[in-house]
PDB file with one MODEL, atoms N, CA, C and O in Angstrom:
MODEL        1
ATOM      1  N   MET A   1      22.447 -15.434  16.929  1.00  0.00           N
ATOM      2  CA  MET A   1      21.440 -14.453  16.643  1.00  0.00           C
ATOM      3  C   MET A   1      20.597 -14.952  15.471  1.00  0.00           C
ATOM      4  O   MET A   1      21.148 -15.400  14.465  1.00  0.00           O
ATOM      5  N   GLY A   2      19.286 -14.881  15.585  1.00  0.00           N
ATOM      6  CA  GLY A   2      18.390 -15.325  14.530  1.00  0.00           C
ATOM      7  C   GLY A   2      18.341 -14.326  13.386  1.00  0.00           C
ATOM      8  O   GLY A   2      18.687 -13.156  13.552  1.00  0.00           O
ATOM      9  N   SER A   3      17.911 -14.795  12.237  1.00  0.00           N
ATOM     10  CA  SER A   3      17.807 -13.895  11.092  1.00  0.00           C
ATOM     11  C   SER A   3      16.588 -12.991  11.257  1.00  0.00           C
ATOM     12  O   SER A   3      15.570 -13.383  11.828  1.00  0.00           O
ATOM     13  N   ARG A   4      16.721 -11.787  10.749  1.00  0.00           N
ATOM     14  CA  ARG A   4      15.624 -10.821  10.830  1.00  0.00           C
ATOM     15  C   ARG A   4      14.976 -10.697   9.467  1.00  0.00           C
ATOM     16  O   ARG A   4      15.648 -10.586   8.441  1.00  0.00           O
ATOM     17  N   VAL A   5      13.670 -10.717   9.482  1.00  0.00           N
ATOM     18  CA  VAL A   5      12.902 -10.569   8.252  1.00  0.00           C
ATOM     19  C   VAL A   5      12.278  -9.188   8.278  1.00  0.00           C
ATOM     20  O   VAL A   5      11.730  -8.765   9.295  1.00  0.00           O
ATOM     21  N   SER A   6      12.361  -8.487   7.157  1.00  0.00           N
ATOM     22  CA  SER A   6      11.830  -7.128   7.110  1.00  0.00           C
ATOM     23  C   SER A   6      10.303  -7.129   7.252  1.00  0.00           C
ATOM     24  O   SER A   6       9.627  -8.097   6.903  1.00  0.00           O
ATOM     25  N   ARG A   7       9.796  -6.038   7.766  1.00  0.00           N
ATOM     26  CA  ARG A   7       8.348  -5.862   7.919  1.00  0.00           C
ATOM     27  C   ARG A   7       7.664  -6.005   6.558  1.00  0.00           C
ATOM     28  O   ARG A   7       6.618  -6.646   6.452  1.00  0.00           O
ATOM     29  N   GLU A   8       8.251  -5.410   5.520  1.00  0.00           N
ATOM     30  CA  GLU A   8       7.659  -5.437   4.188  1.00  0.00           C
ATOM     31  C   GLU A   8       7.551  -6.861   3.654  1.00  0.00           C
ATOM     32  O   GLU A   8       6.536  -7.230   3.062  1.00  0.00           O
ATOM     33  N   PHE A   9       8.592  -7.657   3.861  1.00  0.00           N
ATOM     34  CA  PHE A   9       8.560  -9.038   3.394  1.00  0.00           C
ATOM     35  C   PHE A   9       7.482  -9.836   4.122  1.00  0.00           C
ATOM     36  O   PHE A   9       6.735 -10.594   3.502  1.00  0.00           O
ATOM     37  N   ARG A  10       7.406  -9.659   5.442  1.00  0.00           N
ATOM     38  CA  ARG A  10       6.371 -10.363   6.212  1.00  0.00           C
ATOM     39  C   ARG A  10       4.981  -9.988   5.718  1.00  0.00           C
ATOM     40  O   ARG A  10       4.125 -10.860   5.564  1.00  0.00           O
ATOM     41  N   LEU A  11       4.744  -8.702   5.468  1.00  0.00           N
ATOM     42  CA  LEU A  11       3.437  -8.259   4.981  1.00  0.00           C
ATOM     43  C   LEU A  11       3.115  -8.879   3.623  1.00  0.00           C
ATOM     44  O   LEU A  11       1.985  -9.300   3.377  1.00  0.00           O
ATOM     45  N   GLN A  12       4.118  -8.934   2.743  1.00  0.00           N
ATOM     46  CA  GLN A  12       3.891  -9.532   1.429  1.00  0.00           C
ATOM     47  C   GLN A  12       3.539 -11.011   1.544  1.00  0.00           C
ATOM     48  O   GLN A  12       2.698 -11.509   0.795  1.00  0.00           O
ATOM     49  N   MET A  13       4.171 -11.710   2.471  1.00  0.00           N
ATOM     50  CA  MET A  13       3.878 -13.120   2.665  1.00  0.00           C
ATOM     51  C   MET A  13       2.470 -13.325   3.225  1.00  0.00           C
ATOM     52  O   MET A  13       1.893 -14.402   3.076  1.00  0.00           O
ATOM     53  N   GLU A  14       1.921 -12.300   3.862  1.00  0.00           N
ATOM     54  CA  GLU A  14       0.557 -12.369   4.397  1.00  0.00           C
ATOM     55  C   GLU A  14      -0.475 -11.879   3.383  1.00  0.00           C
ATOM     56  O   GLU A  14      -1.655 -11.765   3.714  1.00  0.00           O
ATOM     57  N   GLY A  15      -0.048 -11.588   2.154  1.00  0.00           N
ATOM     58  CA  GLY A  15      -0.987 -11.193   1.105  1.00  0.00           C
ATOM     59  C   GLY A  15      -1.070  -9.695   0.852  1.00  0.00           C
ATOM     60  O   GLY A  15      -1.816  -9.258  -0.024  1.00  0.00           O
ATOM     61  N   TYR A  16      -0.319  -8.907   1.603  1.00  0.00           N
ATOM     62  CA  TYR A  16      -0.329  -7.464   1.383  1.00  0.00           C
ATOM     63  C   TYR A  16       0.462  -7.130   0.123  1.00  0.00           C
ATOM     64  O   TYR A  16       1.400  -7.841  -0.237  1.00  0.00           O
ATOM     65  N   GLY A  17       0.079  -6.054  -0.537  1.00  0.00           N
ATOM     66  CA  GLY A  17       0.797  -5.575  -1.707  1.00  0.00           C
ATOM     67  C   GLY A  17       1.035  -4.087  -1.584  1.00  0.00           C
ATOM     68  O   GLY A  17       0.312  -3.387  -0.875  1.00  0.00           O
ATOM     69  N   LEU A  18       2.050  -3.610  -2.276  1.00  0.00           N
ATOM     70  CA  LEU A  18       2.354  -2.195  -2.235  1.00  0.00           C
ATOM     71  C   LEU A  18       1.212  -1.421  -2.880  1.00  0.00           C
ATOM     72  O   LEU A  18       0.827  -1.694  -4.018  1.00  0.00           O
ATOM     73  N   THR A  19       0.680  -0.463  -2.152  1.00  0.00           N
ATOM     74  CA  THR A  19      -0.463   0.333  -2.597  1.00  0.00           C
ATOM     75  C   THR A  19      -0.060   1.795  -2.636  1.00  0.00           C
ATOM     76  O   THR A  19       0.517   2.322  -1.685  1.00  0.00           O
ATOM     77  N   THR A  20      -0.370   2.437  -3.743  1.00  0.00           N
ATOM     78  CA  THR A  20      -0.108   3.861  -3.889  1.00  0.00           C
ATOM     79  C   THR A  20      -1.436   4.552  -4.155  1.00  0.00           C
ATOM     80  O   THR A  20      -2.214   4.118  -5.005  1.00  0.00           O
ATOM     81  N   ALA A  21      -1.691   5.635  -3.419  1.00  0.00           N
ATOM     82  CA  ALA A  21      -2.921   6.403  -3.611  1.00  0.00           C
ATOM     83  C   ALA A  21      -2.566   7.847  -3.932  1.00  0.00           C
ATOM     84  O   ALA A  21      -1.798   8.485  -3.213  1.00  0.00           O
ATOM     85  N   GLU A  22      -3.135   8.352  -5.020  1.00  0.00           N
ATOM     86  CA  GLU A  22      -3.059   9.774  -5.339  1.00  0.00           C
ATOM     87  C   GLU A  22      -4.308  10.409  -4.740  1.00  0.00           C
ATOM     88  O   GLU A  22      -5.427  10.125  -5.166  1.00  0.00           O
ATOM     89  N   ILE A  23      -4.105  11.258  -3.764  1.00  0.00           N
ATOM     90  CA  ILE A  23      -5.230  11.877  -3.061  1.00  0.00           C
ATOM     91  C   ILE A  23      -5.290  13.345  -3.466  1.00  0.00           C
ATOM     92  O   ILE A  23      -4.380  14.122  -3.177  1.00  0.00           O
ATOM     93  N   HIS A  24      -6.374  13.710  -4.139  1.00  0.00           N
ATOM     94  CA  HIS A  24      -6.595  15.112  -4.500  1.00  0.00           C
ATOM     95  C   HIS A  24      -7.542  15.708  -3.467  1.00  0.00           C
ATOM     96  O   HIS A  24      -8.574  15.124  -3.135  1.00  0.00           O
ATOM     97  N   TYR A  25      -7.171  16.878  -2.969  1.00  0.00           N
ATOM     98  CA  TYR A  25      -8.006  17.517  -1.946  1.00  0.00           C
ATOM     99  C   TYR A  25      -8.043  19.025  -2.180  1.00  0.00           C
ATOM    100  O   TYR A  25      -7.150  19.606  -2.797  1.00  0.00           O
ATOM    101  N   HIS A  26      -9.106  19.633  -1.665  1.00  0.00           N
ATOM    102  CA  HIS A  26      -9.287  21.078  -1.780  1.00  0.00           C
ATOM    103  C   HIS A  26      -8.435  21.779  -0.726  1.00  0.00           C
ATOM    104  O   HIS A  26      -8.404  21.367   0.434  1.00  0.00           O
ATOM    105  N   LEU A  27      -7.751  22.832  -1.135  1.00  0.00           N
ATOM    106  CA  LEU A  27      -6.993  23.628  -0.174  1.00  0.00           C
ATOM    107  C   LEU A  27      -7.970  24.320   0.773  1.00  0.00           C
ATOM    108  O   LEU A  27      -8.956  24.894   0.312  1.00  0.00           O
ATOM    109  N   PRO A  28      -7.729  24.282   2.066  1.00  0.00           N
ATOM    110  CA  PRO A  28      -8.674  24.866   3.031  1.00  0.00           C
ATOM    111  C   PRO A  28      -8.959  26.356   2.783  1.00  0.00           C
ATOM    112  O   PRO A  28     -10.109  26.782   2.894  1.00  0.00           O
ATOM    113  N   ASP A  29      -7.943  27.147   2.451  1.00  0.00           N
ATOM    114  CA  ASP A  29      -8.134  28.589   2.269  1.00  0.00           C
ATOM    115  C   ASP A  29      -8.540  28.969   0.851  1.00  0.00           C
ATOM    116  O   ASP A  29      -8.972  30.097   0.612  1.00  0.00           O
ATOM    117  N   HIS A  30      -8.406  28.040  -0.087  1.00  0.00           N
ATOM    118  CA  HIS A  30      -8.741  28.304  -1.493  1.00  0.00           C
ATOM    119  C   HIS A  30      -9.460  27.076  -2.039  1.00  0.00           C
ATOM    120  O   HIS A  30      -8.856  26.255  -2.730  1.00  0.00           O
ATOM    121  N   SER A  31     -10.728  26.953  -1.735  1.00  0.00           N
ATOM    122  CA  SER A  31     -11.477  25.715  -2.001  1.00  0.00           C
ATOM    123  C   SER A  31     -11.589  25.348  -3.480  1.00  0.00           C
ATOM    124  O   SER A  31     -11.921  24.208  -3.805  1.00  0.00           O
ATOM    125  N   LYS A  32     -11.317  26.297  -4.385  1.00  0.00           N
ATOM    126  CA  LYS A  32     -11.384  25.973  -5.809  1.00  0.00           C
ATOM    127  C   LYS A  32     -10.087  25.375  -6.337  1.00  0.00           C
ATOM    128  O   LYS A  32     -10.039  24.895  -7.469  1.00  0.00           O
ATOM    129  N   LEU A  33      -9.038  25.403  -5.524  1.00  0.00           N
ATOM    130  CA  LEU A  33      -7.754  24.828  -5.918  1.00  0.00           C
ATOM    131  C   LEU A  33      -7.595  23.424  -5.331  1.00  0.00           C
ATOM    132  O   LEU A  33      -7.995  23.156  -4.198  1.00  0.00           O
ATOM    133  N   LEU A  34      -7.002  22.541  -6.131  1.00  0.00           N
ATOM    134  CA  LEU A  34      -6.744  21.180  -5.672  1.00  0.00           C
ATOM    135  C   LEU A  34      -5.257  20.989  -5.430  1.00  0.00           C
ATOM    136  O   LEU A  34      -4.417  21.541  -6.141  1.00  0.00           O
ATOM    137  N   GLN A  35      -4.952  20.207  -4.425  1.00  0.00           N
ATOM    138  CA  GLN A  35      -3.583  19.838  -4.088  1.00  0.00           C
ATOM    139  C   GLN A  35      -3.484  18.317  -4.207  1.00  0.00           C
ATOM    140  O   GLN A  35      -4.479  17.615  -4.026  1.00  0.00           O
ATOM    141  N   LEU A  36      -2.303  17.812  -4.508  1.00  0.00           N
ATOM    142  CA  LEU A  36      -2.089  16.370  -4.630  1.00  0.00           C
ATOM    143  C   LEU A  36      -1.221  15.888  -3.480  1.00  0.00           C
ATOM    144  O   LEU A  36      -0.197  16.495  -3.166  1.00  0.00           O
ATOM    145  N   PHE A  37      -1.637  14.785  -2.851  1.00  0.00           N
ATOM    146  CA  PHE A  37      -0.862  14.121  -1.814  1.00  0.00           C
ATOM    147  C   PHE A  37      -0.720  12.668  -2.241  1.00  0.00           C
ATOM    148  O   PHE A  37      -1.709  12.034  -2.609  1.00  0.00           O
ATOM    149  N   VAL A  38       0.497  12.131  -2.199  1.00  0.00           N
ATOM    150  CA  VAL A  38       0.724  10.730  -2.567  1.00  0.00           C
ATOM    151  C   VAL A  38       0.981   9.931  -1.294  1.00  0.00           C
ATOM    152  O   VAL A  38       1.863  10.267  -0.503  1.00  0.00           O
ATOM    153  N   TRP A  39       0.197   8.865  -1.107  1.00  0.00           N
ATOM    154  CA  TRP A  39       0.288   7.981   0.060  1.00  0.00           C
ATOM    155  C   TRP A  39       0.726   6.618  -0.451  1.00  0.00           C
ATOM    156  O   TRP A  39       0.245   6.153  -1.485  1.00  0.00           O
ATOM    157  N   GLN A  40       1.648   5.972   0.281  1.00  0.00           N
ATOM    158  CA  GLN A  40       2.087   4.639  -0.121  1.00  0.00           C
ATOM    159  C   GLN A  40       2.311   3.779   1.116  1.00  0.00           C
ATOM    160  O   GLN A  40       2.970   4.190   2.071  1.00  0.00           O
ATOM    161  N   GLU A  41       1.746   2.574   1.074  1.00  0.00           N
ATOM    162  CA  GLU A  41       1.850   1.638   2.196  1.00  0.00           C
ATOM    163  C   GLU A  41       1.488   0.251   1.675  1.00  0.00           C
ATOM    164  O   GLU A  41       0.885   0.128   0.609  1.00  0.00           O
ATOM    165  N   TYR A  42       1.846  -0.787   2.414  1.00  0.00           N
ATOM    166  CA  TYR A  42       1.405  -2.140   2.086  1.00  0.00           C
ATOM    167  C   TYR A  42      -0.020  -2.306   2.598  1.00  0.00           C
ATOM    168  O   TYR A  42      -0.326  -1.965   3.741  1.00  0.00           O
ATOM    169  N   ASP A  43      -0.894  -2.838   1.732  1.00  0.00           N
ATOM    170  CA  ASP A  43      -2.309  -2.936   2.070  1.00  0.00           C
ATOM    171  C   ASP A  43      -2.906  -4.173   1.406  1.00  0.00           C
ATOM    172  O   ASP A  43      -2.288  -4.772   0.525  1.00  0.00           O
ATOM    173  N   LEU A  44      -4.100  -4.550   1.831  1.00  0.00           N
ATOM    174  CA  LEU A  44      -4.802  -5.719   1.304  1.00  0.00           C
ATOM    175  C   LEU A  44      -5.895  -5.286   0.328  1.00  0.00           C
ATOM    176  O   LEU A  44      -6.833  -4.584   0.705  1.00  0.00           O
ATOM    177  N   ALA A  45      -5.765  -5.711  -0.926  1.00  0.00           N
ATOM    178  CA  ALA A  45      -6.811  -5.436  -1.918  1.00  0.00           C
ATOM    179  C   ALA A  45      -7.858  -6.534  -1.822  1.00  0.00           C
ATOM    180  O   ALA A  45      -7.499  -7.655  -1.463  1.00  0.00           O
ATOM    181  N   PRO A  46      -9.099  -6.291  -2.114  1.00  0.00           N
ATOM    182  CA  PRO A  46      -9.679  -5.026  -2.566  1.00  0.00           C
ATOM    183  C   PRO A  46     -10.270  -4.175  -1.447  1.00  0.00           C
ATOM    184  O   PRO A  46     -10.822  -3.108  -1.718  1.00  0.00           O
ATOM    185  N   GLU A  47     -10.169  -4.619  -0.204  1.00  0.00           N
ATOM    186  CA  GLU A  47     -10.784  -3.859   0.898  1.00  0.00           C
ATOM    187  C   GLU A  47      -9.966  -2.626   1.287  1.00  0.00           C
ATOM    188  O   GLU A  47     -10.538  -1.610   1.682  1.00  0.00           O
ATOM    189  N   PHE A  48      -8.643  -2.700   1.181  1.00  0.00           N
ATOM    190  CA  PHE A  48      -7.725  -1.619   1.519  1.00  0.00           C
ATOM    191  C   PHE A  48      -7.964  -1.047   2.921  1.00  0.00           C
ATOM    192  O   PHE A  48      -8.269   0.138   3.058  1.00  0.00           O
ATOM    193  N   PRO A  49      -7.828  -1.880   3.965  1.00  0.00           N
ATOM    194  CA  PRO A  49      -8.085  -1.393   5.326  1.00  0.00           C
ATOM    195  C   PRO A  49      -7.118  -0.292   5.772  1.00  0.00           C
ATOM    196  O   PRO A  49      -7.524   0.616   6.497  1.00  0.00           O
ATOM    197  N   GLU A  50      -5.855  -0.352   5.357  1.00  0.00           N
ATOM    198  CA  GLU A  50      -4.891   0.682   5.745  1.00  0.00           C
ATOM    199  C   GLU A  50      -5.259   2.019   5.109  1.00  0.00           C
ATOM    200  O   GLU A  50      -5.272   3.049   5.783  1.00  0.00           O
ATOM    201  N   LEU A  51      -5.554   2.002   3.821  1.00  0.00           N
ATOM    202  CA  LEU A  51      -5.925   3.232   3.114  1.00  0.00           C
ATOM    203  C   LEU A  51      -7.232   3.796   3.663  1.00  0.00           C
ATOM    204  O   LEU A  51      -7.348   5.003   3.877  1.00  0.00           O
ATOM    205  N   ARG A  52      -8.208   2.933   3.890  1.00  0.00           N
ATOM    206  CA  ARG A  52      -9.489   3.413   4.447  1.00  0.00           C
ATOM    207  C   ARG A  52      -9.287   4.055   5.817  1.00  0.00           C
ATOM    208  O   ARG A  52      -9.896   5.081   6.123  1.00  0.00           O
ATOM    209  N   GLY A  53      -8.436   3.454   6.635  1.00  0.00           N
ATOM    210  CA  GLY A  53      -8.140   4.036   7.944  1.00  0.00           C
ATOM    211  C   GLY A  53      -7.481   5.401   7.812  1.00  0.00           C
ATOM    212  O   GLY A  53      -7.805   6.331   8.550  1.00  0.00           O
ATOM    213  N   PHE A  54      -6.548   5.514   6.860  1.00  0.00           N
ATOM    214  CA  PHE A  54      -5.891   6.796   6.628  1.00  0.00           C
ATOM    215  C   PHE A  54      -6.893   7.837   6.145  1.00  0.00           C
ATOM    216  O   PHE A  54      -6.871   8.975   6.615  1.00  0.00           O
ATOM    217  N   LEU A  55      -7.774   7.466   5.209  1.00  0.00           N
ATOM    218  CA  LEU A  55      -8.767   8.414   4.699  1.00  0.00           C
ATOM    219  C   LEU A  55      -9.786   8.794   5.772  1.00  0.00           C
ATOM    220  O   LEU A  55     -10.243   9.937   5.810  1.00  0.00           O
ATOM    221  N   ASP A  56     -10.145   7.857   6.637  1.00  0.00           N
ATOM    222  CA  ASP A  56     -11.032   8.181   7.763  1.00  0.00           C
ATOM    223  C   ASP A  56     -10.368   9.201   8.684  1.00  0.00           C
ATOM    224  O   ASP A  56     -11.003  10.157   9.128  1.00  0.00           O
ATOM    225  N   TYR A  57      -9.083   8.985   8.966  1.00  0.00           N
ATOM    226  CA  TYR A  57      -8.334   9.925   9.803  1.00  0.00           C
ATOM    227  C   TYR A  57      -8.313  11.301   9.136  1.00  0.00           C
ATOM    228  O   TYR A  57      -8.542  12.321   9.787  1.00  0.00           O
ATOM    229  N   TRP A  58      -8.037  11.316   7.835  1.00  0.00           N
ATOM    230  CA  TRP A  58      -7.992  12.575   7.085  1.00  0.00           C
ATOM    231  C   TRP A  58      -9.322  13.314   7.216  1.00  0.00           C
ATOM    232  O   TRP A  58      -9.349  14.498   7.550  1.00  0.00           O
ATOM    233  N   THR A  59     -10.416  12.615   6.954  1.00  0.00           N
ATOM    234  CA  THR A  59     -11.744  13.231   6.988  1.00  0.00           C
ATOM    235  C   THR A  59     -12.079  13.793   8.369  1.00  0.00           C
ATOM    236  O   THR A  59     -12.689  14.857   8.480  1.00  0.00           O
ATOM    237  N   GLU A  60     -11.677  13.075   9.422  1.00  0.00           N
ATOM    238  CA  GLU A  60     -12.018  13.488  10.785  1.00  0.00           C
ATOM    239  C   GLU A  60     -11.086  14.564  11.343  1.00  0.00           C
ATOM    240  O   GLU A  60     -11.507  15.341  12.200  1.00  0.00           O
ATOM    241  N   ASN A  61      -9.838  14.634  10.888  1.00  0.00           N
ATOM    242  CA  ASN A  61      -8.847  15.481  11.548  1.00  0.00           C
ATOM    243  C   ASN A  61      -8.203  16.569  10.701  1.00  0.00           C
ATOM    244  O   ASN A  61      -7.593  17.484  11.254  1.00  0.00           O
ATOM    245  N   LEU A  62      -8.318  16.502   9.381  1.00  0.00           N
ATOM    246  CA  LEU A  62      -7.659  17.483   8.527  1.00  0.00           C
ATOM    247  C   LEU A  62      -8.682  18.393   7.859  1.00  0.00           C
ATOM    248  O   LEU A  62      -9.827  17.994   7.644  1.00  0.00           O
ATOM    249  N   GLU A  63      -8.273  19.606   7.534  1.00  0.00           N
ATOM    250  CA  GLU A  63      -9.203  20.591   6.993  1.00  0.00           C
ATOM    251  C   GLU A  63      -9.448  20.451   5.494  1.00  0.00           C
ATOM    252  O   GLU A  63     -10.524  20.822   5.024  1.00  0.00           O
ATOM    253  N   GLY A  64      -8.508  19.939   4.739  1.00  0.00           N
ATOM    254  CA  GLY A  64      -8.662  19.856   3.286  1.00  0.00           C
ATOM    255  C   GLY A  64      -9.664  18.786   2.898  1.00  0.00           C
ATOM    256  O   GLY A  64      -9.417  17.598   3.107  1.00  0.00           O
ATOM    257  N   ALA A  65     -10.797  19.195   2.331  1.00  0.00           N
ATOM    258  CA  ALA A  65     -11.844  18.242   1.933  1.00  0.00           C
ATOM    259  C   ALA A  65     -11.348  17.383   0.761  1.00  0.00           C
ATOM    260  O   ALA A  65     -10.757  17.899  -0.188  1.00  0.00           O
ATOM    261  N   LEU A  66     -11.592  16.088   0.837  1.00  0.00           N
ATOM    262  CA  LEU A  66     -11.174  15.173  -0.218  1.00  0.00           C
ATOM    263  C   LEU A  66     -11.971  15.429  -1.495  1.00  0.00           C
ATOM    264  O   LEU A  66     -13.180  15.655  -1.451  1.00  0.00           O
ATOM    265  N   HIS A  67     -11.287  15.391  -2.614  1.00  0.00           N
ATOM    266  CA  HIS A  67     -11.924  15.529  -3.919  1.00  0.00           C
ATOM    267  C   HIS A  67     -11.998  14.176  -4.614  1.00  0.00           C
ATOM    268  O   HIS A  67     -13.066  13.761  -5.066  1.00  0.00           O
ATOM    269  N   SER A  68     -10.847  13.481  -4.699  1.00  0.00           N
ATOM    270  CA  SER A  68     -10.816  12.176  -5.354  1.00  0.00           C
ATOM    271  C   SER A  68      -9.590  11.398  -4.882  1.00  0.00           C
ATOM    272  O   SER A  68      -8.607  11.965  -4.405  1.00  0.00           O
ATOM    273  N   VAL A  69      -9.688  10.077  -5.035  1.00  0.00           N
ATOM    274  CA  VAL A  69      -8.588   9.187  -4.654  1.00  0.00           C
ATOM    275  C   VAL A  69      -8.419   8.174  -5.783  1.00  0.00           C
ATOM    276  O   VAL A  69      -9.379   7.519  -6.188  1.00  0.00           O
ATOM    277  N   ARG A  70      -7.204   8.053  -6.280  1.00  0.00           N
ATOM    278  CA  ARG A  70      -6.874   7.082  -7.324  1.00  0.00           C
ATOM    279  C   ARG A  70      -5.884   6.091  -6.731  1.00  0.00           C
ATOM    280  O   ARG A  70      -4.871   6.486  -6.153  1.00  0.00           O
ATOM    281  N   VAL A  71      -6.183   4.793  -6.876  1.00  0.00           N
ATOM    282  CA  VAL A  71      -5.404   3.753  -6.193  1.00  0.00           C
ATOM    283  C   VAL A  71      -4.748   2.821  -7.200  1.00  0.00           C
ATOM    284  O   VAL A  71      -5.366   2.398  -8.177  1.00  0.00           O
ATOM    285  N   ALA A  72      -3.478   2.510  -6.938  1.00  0.00           N
ATOM    286  CA  ALA A  72      -2.756   1.481  -7.690  1.00  0.00           C
ATOM    287  C   ALA A  72      -2.241   0.474  -6.663  1.00  0.00           C
ATOM    288  O   ALA A  72      -1.743   0.856  -5.604  1.00  0.00           O
ATOM    289  N   HIS A  73      -2.366  -0.818  -6.984  1.00  0.00           N
ATOM    290  CA  HIS A  73      -1.993  -1.867  -6.032  1.00  0.00           C
ATOM    291  C   HIS A  73      -1.210  -2.940  -6.768  1.00  0.00           C
ATOM    292  O   HIS A  73      -1.539  -3.298  -7.899  1.00  0.00           O
ATOM    293  N   HIS A  74      -0.170  -3.452  -6.118  1.00  0.00           N
ATOM    294  CA  HIS A  74       0.626  -4.509  -6.729  1.00  0.00           C
ATOM    295  C   HIS A  74       1.068  -5.501  -5.661  1.00  0.00           C
ATOM    296  O   HIS A  74       1.699  -5.135  -4.670  1.00  0.00           O
ATOM    297  N   ARG A  75       0.724  -6.749  -5.886  1.00  0.00           N
ATOM    298  CA  ARG A  75       1.190  -7.805  -4.985  1.00  0.00           C
ATOM    299  C   ARG A  75       2.578  -8.197  -5.445  1.00  0.00           C
ATOM    300  O   ARG A  75       2.747  -8.770  -6.521  1.00  0.00           O
ATOM    301  N   LEU A  76       3.564  -7.890  -4.634  1.00  0.00           N
ATOM    302  CA  LEU A  76       4.937  -8.122  -5.034  1.00  0.00           C
ATOM    303  C   LEU A  76       5.333  -9.590  -4.979  1.00  0.00           C
ATOM    304  O   LEU A  76       6.145 -10.035  -5.791  1.00  0.00           O
ATOM    305  N   ILE A  77       4.787 -10.342  -4.054  1.00  0.00           N
ATOM    306  CA  ILE A  77       5.079 -11.768  -3.951  1.00  0.00           C
ATOM    307  C   ILE A  77       3.749 -12.505  -4.013  1.00  0.00           C
ATOM    308  O   ILE A  77       2.834 -12.227  -3.237  1.00  0.00           O
ATOM    309  N   ARG A  78       3.656 -13.424  -4.921  1.00  0.00           N
ATOM    310  CA  ARG A  78       2.419 -14.194  -5.082  1.00  0.00           C
ATOM    311  C   ARG A  78       2.719 -15.665  -4.850  1.00  0.00           C
ATOM    312  O   ARG A  78       3.835 -16.123  -5.099  1.00  0.00           O
ATOM    313  N   PRO A  79       1.724 -16.407  -4.373  1.00  0.00           N
ATOM    314  CA  PRO A  79       1.949 -17.848  -4.176  1.00  0.00           C
ATOM    315  C   PRO A  79       2.403 -18.547  -5.453  1.00  0.00           C
ATOM    316  O   PRO A  79       3.165 -19.512  -5.391  1.00  0.00           O
ATOM    317  N   SER A  80       1.938 -18.065  -6.621  1.00  0.00           N
ATOM    318  CA  SER A  80       2.304 -18.719  -7.872  1.00  0.00           C
ATOM    319  C   SER A  80       3.794 -18.577  -8.179  1.00  0.00           C
ATOM    320  O   SER A  80       4.320 -19.316  -9.010  1.00  0.00           O
ATOM    321  N   GLU A  81       4.474 -17.652  -7.531  1.00  0.00           N
ATOM    322  CA  GLU A  81       5.894 -17.471  -7.765  1.00  0.00           C
ATOM    323  C   GLU A  81       6.738 -18.483  -6.990  1.00  0.00           C
ATOM    324  O   GLU A  81       7.915 -18.672  -7.298  1.00  0.00           O
ATOM    325  N   TRP A  82       6.158 -19.117  -6.012  1.00  0.00           N
ATOM    326  CA  TRP A  82       6.879 -20.095  -5.207  1.00  0.00           C
ATOM    327  C   TRP A  82       6.507 -21.483  -5.709  1.00  0.00           C
ATOM    328  O   TRP A  82       5.375 -21.929  -5.526  1.00  0.00           O
ATOM    329  N   LYS A  83       7.450 -22.163  -6.336  1.00  0.00           N
ATOM    330  CA  LYS A  83       7.165 -23.481  -6.894  1.00  0.00           C
ATOM    331  C   LYS A  83       8.140 -24.503  -6.315  1.00  0.00           C
ATOM    332  O   LYS A  83       9.324 -24.216  -6.138  1.00  0.00           O
ATOM    333  N   ALA A  84       7.635 -25.681  -6.028  1.00  0.00           N
ATOM    334  CA  ALA A  84       8.497 -26.770  -5.576  1.00  0.00           C
ATOM    335  C   ALA A  84       9.259 -27.312  -6.779  1.00  0.00           C
ATOM    336  O   ALA A  84       8.682 -27.554  -7.839  1.00  0.00           O
ATOM    337  N   VAL A  85      10.542 -27.496  -6.602  1.00  0.00           N
ATOM    338  CA  VAL A  85      11.380 -28.010  -7.689  1.00  0.00           C
ATOM    339  C   VAL A  85      12.031 -29.288  -7.200  1.00  0.00           C
ATOM    340  O   VAL A  85      12.618 -29.326  -6.119  1.00  0.00           O
ATOM    341  N   ASP A  86      11.923 -30.326  -8.000  1.00  0.00           N
ATOM    342  CA  ASP A  86      12.537 -31.611  -7.647  1.00  0.00           C
ATOM    343  C   ASP A  86      13.841 -31.715  -8.435  1.00  0.00           C
ATOM    344  O   ASP A  86      13.827 -31.853  -9.659  1.00  0.00           O
ATOM    345  N   GLY A  87      14.946 -31.650  -7.739  1.00  0.00           N
ATOM    346  CA  GLY A  87      16.221 -31.747  -8.435  1.00  0.00           C
ATOM    347  C   GLY A  87      17.366 -31.435  -7.501  1.00  0.00           C
ATOM    348  O   GLY A  87      17.167 -31.160  -6.318  1.00  0.00           O
ATOM    349  N   ILE A  88      18.562 -31.480  -8.042  1.00  0.00           N
ATOM    350  CA  ILE A  88      19.777 -31.220  -7.288  1.00  0.00           C
ATOM    351  C   ILE A  88      20.523 -30.084  -7.972  1.00  0.00           C
ATOM    352  O   ILE A  88      20.686 -30.083  -9.192  1.00  0.00           O
ATOM    353  N   ILE A  89      20.963 -29.146  -7.202  1.00  0.00           N
ATOM    354  CA  ILE A  89      21.776 -28.050  -7.733  1.00  0.00           C
ATOM    355  C   ILE A  89      23.166 -28.231  -7.185  1.00  0.00           C
ATOM    356  O   ILE A  89      23.374 -28.215  -5.972  1.00  0.00           O
ATOM    357  N   GLY A  90      24.112 -28.404  -8.071  1.00  0.00           N
ATOM    358  CA  GLY A  90      25.497 -28.593  -7.649  1.00  0.00           C
ATOM    359  C   GLY A  90      26.238 -27.263  -7.612  1.00  0.00           C
ATOM    360  O   GLY A  90      26.150 -26.470  -8.550  1.00  0.00           O
ATOM    361  N   LEU A  91      26.965 -27.021  -6.531  1.00  0.00           N
ATOM    362  CA  LEU A  91      27.784 -25.827  -6.395  1.00  0.00           C
ATOM    363  C   LEU A  91      29.245 -26.249  -6.388  1.00  0.00           C
ATOM    364  O   LEU A  91      29.626 -27.175  -5.672  1.00  0.00           O
ATOM    365  N   HIS A  92      30.049 -25.581  -7.174  1.00  0.00           N
ATOM    366  CA  HIS A  92      31.471 -25.929  -7.248  1.00  0.00           C
ATOM    367  C   HIS A  92      32.297 -24.859  -6.617  1.00  0.00           C
ATOM    368  O   HIS A  92      33.522 -24.966  -6.579  1.00  0.00           O
TER     369      HIS A  92
ENDMDL
END
């Protein structure tokens, strides 16, 4: 049986990073009140295609009008973290 690589690891190797969005939206029945929704997924900065797709879906299908979106993004694995090392490691 071959080894299985997690979806998250594969995405990170393709340049995706963990993205968190704080989405503030107006309550449909009480438009002066704001509600907070936290969204988290692996996405590509700075275009954020996954987040944009989610926000497009929200705008087209949900009643709560968007007020603001705050985004935090972190690339968990970077090419600079992978370095070639010339040497021998002995295990006893």
